[in-house]
N, C-alpha and C positions, 0 to 999 in steps of 0.2 A: 267682235271687236269693238266694232261702233258701240253697242249697247254697253261693255264696259265702261268706255270713255263718255257714254254720256252719262253715266253714273256718277263718273267720277267727278264732271262737270258740277252736274245736279249738288253732288255732297259739296263742293266748293261754294256754286253761291249761296246754298242754306246758310253756310258758317259765315264766310265773309262777303256775299255780293256781290254786286261789280265794282272793286275797288278801281281797275283803269278806268271803265267807264263814268266813275265818277270823278277821276282827279282831271279825265279829257274834257267831260261836258259840265262840269260845275262848279269847278275851280276855278277862285276870282280871284285876281290880286289888286287891292285897294291904287287906284291911280290919283298921285297929287305931288306935291313941291318933291318930296326926298324920295318917290318911289325909286331913285337912282341908287339909294341907299340897298336895294333890296337884292342887286344884280352880284353884289360882293358874297355873297354864301353862293351862289352859282361858280363863281370864280374859282372859291377856295376847292368846292367839289371836284373842279376840274384839274386842280391843280395838281388834286391827292389823286386822283386816278394817272395824270400824267407821271408821278412819282410810282405809282404803283407798278405801270407798263413797264418804264426806263428800269426799277429795281430788278424786275425779272427779268430783263434782259441783261442783266450787268450780272446776274447771278449766274448764269450760264460760263463765266468763265472766272469770275472773284474767286482765291482762296483765301477761305481766314487762317491764317497762318502768318506769323511773323517773318518767316524764313519767304513766305511767297506772297503775301495780301502785296508789297509796292509794286511786286514783278507783275503779276498779275493785273493790276489796272494800269501797268506801265506796256503790259500789252494788248490790253484791250485797247490805248489812246494810239497806240503805233501801229498794232498790227491788224486789229479786227476793222472790218470795213466798217467806217462811220461810227466806228466806239468813242472815238472821241467828242462825238455829237452827242451819242447816248449820254456818257457821263456828265457832259456840258448841261444836257436839258436835265439830267437829274440832278444835278447840285445847284443847278438855279431855279429849276421848281421848288426846291425844299424852301429856300430862301423867299421866293415869293409866296407859298404856300402858307408861313408864318407870317409875310407881311400882310396878304389879303388876310387870313383868318384874322390878324391883330385891328385890322379897320374895320371887318365885319361887326368884333366884338364889341369895338367903343361905339362903334353907327347906333349897336342894339342898345347899348348903354343909355349913349344920350339922348335917344327916342324915346327911352323908356318902354320899351318893346318885351323886358324883362315881367310889366305888370301880370295881375291877376288874368287870366286863366295859365298863363306860360310861364311858369317860374320854373316848372321842371326844361322846360327849352332851353332857357338861359344855363341852367345848373349841367346840360348834358354839353352846351356850346361852349362854357367854361372847360368842363372835363375834355373836351377835342381840344382845346388850343394849349393845354398842359401838355397832351399825348404828342401832339406835332413836335414842342419844344423838347419830348422825350425820344423822337424820334429823329431830328437835327441833331440833337447831340450823341445819342448812342450811334449817327452813322458816321459823324466828322473824325473820328478814329481807324475807321476801316480802311483808308488807302493807307493807312502804316509810315504817312510824312512826318520830317521832322516838328513841320508846324500843327500838326493834328494831335502828337504824341505829348507836347509838351503842354499843347490847350486843354488837351484833356485832366495832363497831369493837375494842371492848377484848375480847374474843371470838378475833376474828383476831391480835391482839398477841401473846395468849399464844404462838401458832404461832412467833414470832418469835424465843423465846426458844427453840428445841429446837435444839439445837449443829449446827453444819454444814451443815444441809440448813433452819433457822428459816427464813430469809429468801427463797429458793426456796420454801418451803410456803406465805410470806405472798404471794407476787407471785402463785402456783399459784390460790390460794382468792379472792382480790381482784379478781384480774386485772390489777394495778398496784400502785403503791405505799399507793392508798386505795384509803377503800371508795367505789367509785364503781358507775354504772350496770352496767360490764361485772360487779361485783359481785353484783348481785342474778341477773344474769342467767344466771353461773356458780353460784350456791346455786339457783336455778330449776331446772336442768340436772342436781344431783345431788340433789334433793328430791324430783323426778318421775320420773327417769330412773336414774340411777347407782345409784343406793341403794336405791331398791325393788327393783330387778333381783338385785343383792345379798341384800338381806335375803329374797328370795322362796324365793332358791338354796338360800342356809344354813337358812333355814326349813323347807323342802322336806327335807333331809340332817340337819335335827333331829328333824322328825314320824318318820319314817323309822327311824332308832334309837332313839326312844321305844316304837315300833310293835316294833320288832326285840327290843330289849332288855326290855321291860317295866319296870314301875314298881321303885324299889328299895325298899327295908326296910331302916329304921336300923340299925348293929349292936344298940343296945341292945333292940330290941324283938325281934331276932332271938336274941338269947342267951336273952331271957325266955319265948318259946315254947320253943327249945332244953332250955331245963331244965325246963319244966314236959311235954315229951315229946309233944306235940301242933304240926301244922305250921300256919302262917300262915294264917287266916280270909281268905277271898278275895272279892271282890264282881264277879260279871259285867259286862263291859263294856255288852254290851247286854242287857235296856234299863236296867238300874239303876244304874249309874254316868255313863250320857249322860245318863240324867233329872236326877242330881243336878249335874251338869256344866252342863247346860243350867238349871239354876233358878240357879247361879252367874252362868252369862250375865245373866238376867235382874235379878238383882241389880246387876250393873256396868251394866246398861242403864239402870236407875232411878238408879242416884247418878247416871251420865252425864248423864242428861237432868234430873236438878234443878237440876245444875251449870248446862247451859247453860242453861236457861230463868229460876231463878232469880238465876243473876250471871250475865250474859249478857258473853261476851269482850270489851273494849272496843276500839277502833283508836287512838283518840289522835289526834294530831296530824301532819300531812304533814312526813318528814324534811327538814332542810335541810342541806346537807353544807357550809355555811361558817356555823353557828349553832356558838357554843362547846359543848362536849361538859357537857350537864346536871350538877349535884353528885348522887352519889348512885344514879350508872346502874351498872347490877348483871346479872351474865348470869342466866339460870333458874335453878331451886331446885336441880336437880339438877348443877349445874357452881360451887354456892356454896361448897363445901369447897376447892377449886381455887382459885378466886378468891380465898380469906380469905387461903389459905397462900403462896400469892406476893406477896401485900401484908404477910404479917408475914414475910419472910423478908430478911434484910438484903443490903445492895447487893453484898456480895461473902462467897463462903462458899470457902475452901479458897482454889483458886486460880482462883473461875471465878464469872460472874454470878449472884445471888443466886436471877434467876425460873428461869436455865438449869438451876441444880441441882435447883431444885423440879422441872422437867419431866422430868430425867431421872430423879429419884425416882419420881415418879407413873408414868412409860413402864416402867421395871423392874419397880415392885408390877404395873401392869397383864397385864406379860408374865409374872411369877411369878404371878401369880390364874389364868391361864388355864391354867398347865402345874401347876397344886395337885395333879390325879390322879397326874402322875407322880414329884412329890416327899413328897408323904404315901406313905409303903411300909407304913404300916404303922397304918391309920383307923382300928381298933379297940384300939391301946396306944397307946405314948408319945407316937409322931409324929402319930397322932390329937389326943392331949386336947394339945398345942403350936400345930396350928394351929386347935382350936375356940379356944383363947384368943387369936390372932394375928385370929381371925375375930371375935371379941366387940370385941377394940379396937379393928379397922375400923370396926366399926358404931358405936362409942364417939365415934369420931373423928372419921366422916361425919357425925352427928349435931350433936356438939358447935361442930365448925367452922362447919356452914349454917347453926346457928341464931346464933350468932356474926356471920356474913356478914347473914344475916337481920336479926337487929336494930340491925346498927352503923351 
């Protein structure tokens, strides 16, 4: 038995080497005025783990059918010990996950961390963010309450605006022309199987790339240290940065627990597919900018419908966002300044349109 284990360990070492030892003993983190932004990635990872853990616990009682979904969530919240807390943690963690992922993505953008050779790190990070949005959207319907039902109806109607394949997408996601029990089961399948599998695969690739290429240093910091003639100071990953990262996890857990305990996630009333759409139904906060933009567009723009034009523009913008490392050929020069200005304009646009939709 011992000899077999030794052969297995030798086989592993010949192919992969001491990956854990490299991570513990040799990995370092640049230490400068922007180091604080590095902790957002760890917080996002932690919140994803919370989502997985609480989601598994909720699956023990949840039943994905129109006749039982609402009642099963109600049972979790009222009869299962600490069920209300687990559901609150899951719901709030989903929102905080998207918030920290968004902050992490924009901080990476403004610090130019997508520069060579980290192009694929940026691409996988963007794909992760889109998958997190998909997880949030697909999970919103599962309680089968009135707000989720009609918000999903509004959200899926946006898909119909996609040129050529819009109606096909609507049918695929709804399971028919209307939001029904088939929609619930499809969203359940996306939320607990398809999207988590894709997210896990992309997350593994992203973490590998981060480990392989290390943390980036912003051009401004690089120039300052180059001019001073001294190298950028580094911090050992283990135990120095890891302990600081764990403090960030504790902060995230504290905020999450406070939100779940002090502002429990409500359930509302059961969805009624035959009831009229209530006034003021809106999507979740991370889709408000899109919702408000489509509302403001005229019925016709150029030769196509206004909503189709909006969806095309947002789709093209998302594609260009993913391709930023390949479009910004000189991040430290003129093109870098142009992309920074575009990033600032994007942040302002998202904030203004979201607040407008929230208060409107």
